[in-house]
Structures are given as structure tokens and as C-alpha cells.
C-alpha positions as a Markdown table, in Angstrom:
| # | Residue | x | y | z |
|---|---|---|---|---|
| 1 | Unk | -246.2 | 86.6 | -43.0 |
| 2 | Unk | -247.0 | 90.1 | -44.3 |
| 3 | Unk | -249.8 | 91.3 | -46.6 |
| 4 | Unk | -247.6 | 90.9 | -49.7 |
| 5 | Unk | -246.8 | 87.2 | -49.2 |
| 6 | Unk | -248.8 | 84.3 | -50.4 |
| 7 | Unk | -248.5 | 80.7 | -49.1 |
| 8 | Unk | -249.3 | 77.2 | -50.4 |
| 9 | Unk | -248.8 | 73.9 | -48.5 |
| 10 | Unk | -248.9 | 70.4 | -49.9 |
| 11 | Unk | -249.1 | 67.8 | -47.1 |
| 12 | Unk | -248.6 | 64.0 | -47.0 |
| 13 | Unk | -246.7 | 63.8 | -50.3 |
| 14 | Unk | -245.3 | 60.2 | -50.8 |
| 15 | Unk | -241.7 | 61.3 | -51.3 |
| 16 | Unk | -238.9 | 61.7 | -48.8 |
| 17 | Unk | -238.3 | 65.3 | -47.7 |
| 18 | Unk | -234.6 | 64.7 | -48.2 |
| 19 | Unk | -235.2 | 64.1 | -52.0 |
| 20 | Unk | -237.3 | 67.3 | -52.1 |
| 21 | Unk | -234.7 | 69.4 | -50.3 |
| 22 | Unk | -232.1 | 68.4 | -53.0 |
| 23 | Unk | -233.7 | 70.6 | -55.6 |
| 24 | Unk | -235.2 | 73.4 | -53.5 |
| 25 | Unk | -232.0 | 75.4 | -53.6 |
| 26 | Unk | -232.3 | 75.6 | -57.4 |
| 27 | Unk | -235.5 | 77.7 | -57.4 |
| 28 | Unk | -235.4 | 79.5 | -54.0 |
| 29 | Unk | -235.1 | 83.3 | -54.5 |
| 30 | Unk | -235.9 | 83.2 | -58.2 |
| 31 | Unk | -238.9 | 84.7 | -60.0 |
| 32 | Unk | -241.8 | 82.3 | -60.3 |
| 33 | Unk | -241.6 | 81.8 | -64.0 |
| 34 | Unk | -237.9 | 81.2 | -63.9 |
| 35 | Unk | -238.3 | 78.7 | -61.1 |
| 36 | Unk | -241.1 | 76.8 | -63.0 |
| 37 | Unk | -238.9 | 76.7 | -66.2 |
| 38 | Unk | -236.0 | 75.2 | -64.1 |
| 39 | Unk | -238.2 | 72.6 | -62.6 |
| 40 | Unk | -239.7 | 71.6 | -65.9 |
| 41 | Unk | -236.4 | 70.1 | -67.2 |
| 42 | Unk | -235.3 | 68.4 | -63.9 |
| 43 | Unk | -235.6 | 64.6 | -64.1 |
| 44 | Unk | -236.5 | 64.0 | -60.5 |
| 45 | Unk | -240.0 | 63.1 | -59.3 |
| 46 | Unk | -239.8 | 65.8 | -56.7 |
| 47 | Unk | -239.6 | 68.5 | -59.4 |
| 48 | Unk | -243.2 | 67.8 | -60.5 |
| 49 | Unk | -244.4 | 67.9 | -56.9 |
| 50 | Unk | -242.6 | 71.2 | -56.2 |
| 51 | Unk | -244.0 | 72.7 | -59.4 |
| 52 | Unk | -247.5 | 71.7 | -58.4 |
| 53 | Unk | -247.1 | 73.6 | -55.1 |
| 54 | Unk | -245.7 | 76.7 | -56.7 |
| 55 | Unk | -248.6 | 76.8 | -59.2 |
| 56 | Unk | -251.0 | 76.4 | -56.3 |
| 57 | Unk | -249.3 | 79.4 | -54.6 |
| 58 | Unk | -249.6 | 81.5 | -57.8 |
| 59 | Unk | -253.3 | 80.5 | -57.9 |
| 60 | Unk | -253.7 | 81.7 | -54.3 |
| 61 | Unk | -252.0 | 85.0 | -55.3 |
| 62 | Unk | -254.4 | 85.4 | -58.2 |
| 63 | Unk | -257.3 | 85.6 | -55.7 |
| 64 | Unk | -255.8 | 88.9 | -54.4 |
| 65 | Unk | -256.5 | 91.9 | -56.6 |
| 66 | Unk | -253.6 | 93.9 | -55.3 |
| 67 | Unk | -250.9 | 91.4 | -56.2 |
| 68 | Unk | -249.3 | 91.4 | -59.6 |
| 69 | Unk | -248.6 | 87.7 | -60.5 |
| 70 | Unk | -245.7 | 88.5 | -62.9 |
| 71 | Unk | -243.7 | 90.2 | -60.2 |
| 72 | Unk | -243.8 | 87.3 | -57.7 |
| 73 | Unk | -240.6 | 85.8 | -56.4 |
| 74 | Unk | -240.2 | 82.5 | -54.6 |
| 75 | Unk | -239.3 | 83.8 | -51.1 |
| 76 | Unk | -239.0 | 80.4 | -49.3 |
| 77 | Unk | -239.6 | 76.7 | -49.8 |
| 78 | Unk | -239.4 | 74.2 | -47.0 |
| 79 | Unk | -239.8 | 70.4 | -47.0 |
| 80 | Unk | -240.6 | 69.1 | -43.6 |
| 81 | Unk | -240.9 | 65.4 | -42.7 |
| 82 | Unk | -244.4 | 64.0 | -42.5 |
| 83 | Unk | -245.5 | 60.7 | -40.9 |
| 84 | Unk | -243.8 | 57.6 | -42.0 |
| 85 | Unk | -245.7 | 54.5 | -43.2 |
| 86 | Unk | -244.2 | 51.4 | -41.8 |
| 87 | Unk | -244.4 | 48.2 | -43.8 |
| 88 | Unk | -242.8 | 44.7 | -43.7 |
| 89 | Unk | -241.3 | 42.8 | -46.6 |
| 90 | Unk | -240.8 | 39.0 | -46.5 |
| 91 | Unk | -237.1 | 38.0 | -46.6 |
| 92 | Unk | -235.2 | 34.7 | -46.6 |
| 93 | Unk | -235.4 | 32.1 | -43.9 |
| 94 | Unk | -238.8 | 33.4 | -42.7 |
| 95 | Unk | -237.5 | 36.8 | -41.6 |
| 96 | Unk | -239.1 | 40.1 | -42.3 |
| 97 | Unk | -237.5 | 43.5 | -42.9 |
| 98 | Unk | -239.1 | 46.8 | -42.1 |
| 99 | Unk | -239.7 | 49.2 | -45.1 |
| 100 | Unk | -240.1 | 52.9 | -44.2 |
| 101 | Unk | -242.3 | 54.8 | -46.7 |
| 102 | Unk | -241.6 | 58.4 | -45.9 |
| 103 | Unk | -243.9 | 61.4 | -46.5 |
| 104 | Unk | -243.3 | 65.1 | -46.5 |
| 105 | Unk | -245.0 | 68.4 | -46.2 |
| 106 | Unk | -243.9 | 71.1 | -48.7 |
| 107 | Unk | -244.5 | 74.8 | -48.0 |
| 108 | Unk | -244.0 | 77.5 | -50.6 |
| 109 | Unk | -244.0 | 81.3 | -49.8 |
| 110 | Unk | -244.2 | 83.8 | -52.6 |
| 111 | Unk | -243.6 | 87.5 | -52.2 |
| 112 | Unk | -243.5 | 90.6 | -54.4 |
| 113 | Unk | -240.2 | 91.1 | -56.2 |
């Protein structure tokens, strides 16, 4: 990561990384404001989560005096799998079924455009 890149990470989000990856492609490589506008009108729960991480990365960039926030571009977004919560649900005939509650780690990297 060079001096003109800014990073934000959101860990242990209670959403599957597969669901987050579905909408990452829509905002990757776009200017920050355009990406936020796109996410604003997406109906998925993951859109709010990704928007939160992008806003966090912009706030991190705001701490650096040499970075112009308006010229930032979303360089990369990754959604990695986090730990899975394992639960059991009662089923018919005294059986139990395993429920997997997946989590993810979302990383956003912004760079000067």
C-alpha cells in the first residue's frame, strides 16, 4: 500500500461474504461519490454494510492533509470469510439440524484518481 492509498476494514459482519461479493463489482473502480450513490439505491442488506466501510475509509483519508477527498477512487474491495457461528435448530422426530451463521471481513482500499 503506497502513501496515496487509504484503507478501512470492517470485521465480523453478520452477513455471508458471498452476498457481499455480489455487489462489490458494481462500485469497484468508481469514484467514491458515484459508488455511494449506486449503493444507496440497492435493496440488499450488504449495500448498507459496504457503504459504511467506504464512508469509514473516506473518514480515514480526511485525517491526511495531503489527500483530496473529492478525487478518491475505490481501488479495491474484498469480502473475506470470517468465523462461522454454528447453531442447532430442533426438527421433527427429535432430530436437530445444524444452522451456519456466516460472518465476513470487508476491506476497502481508496486511492487518488
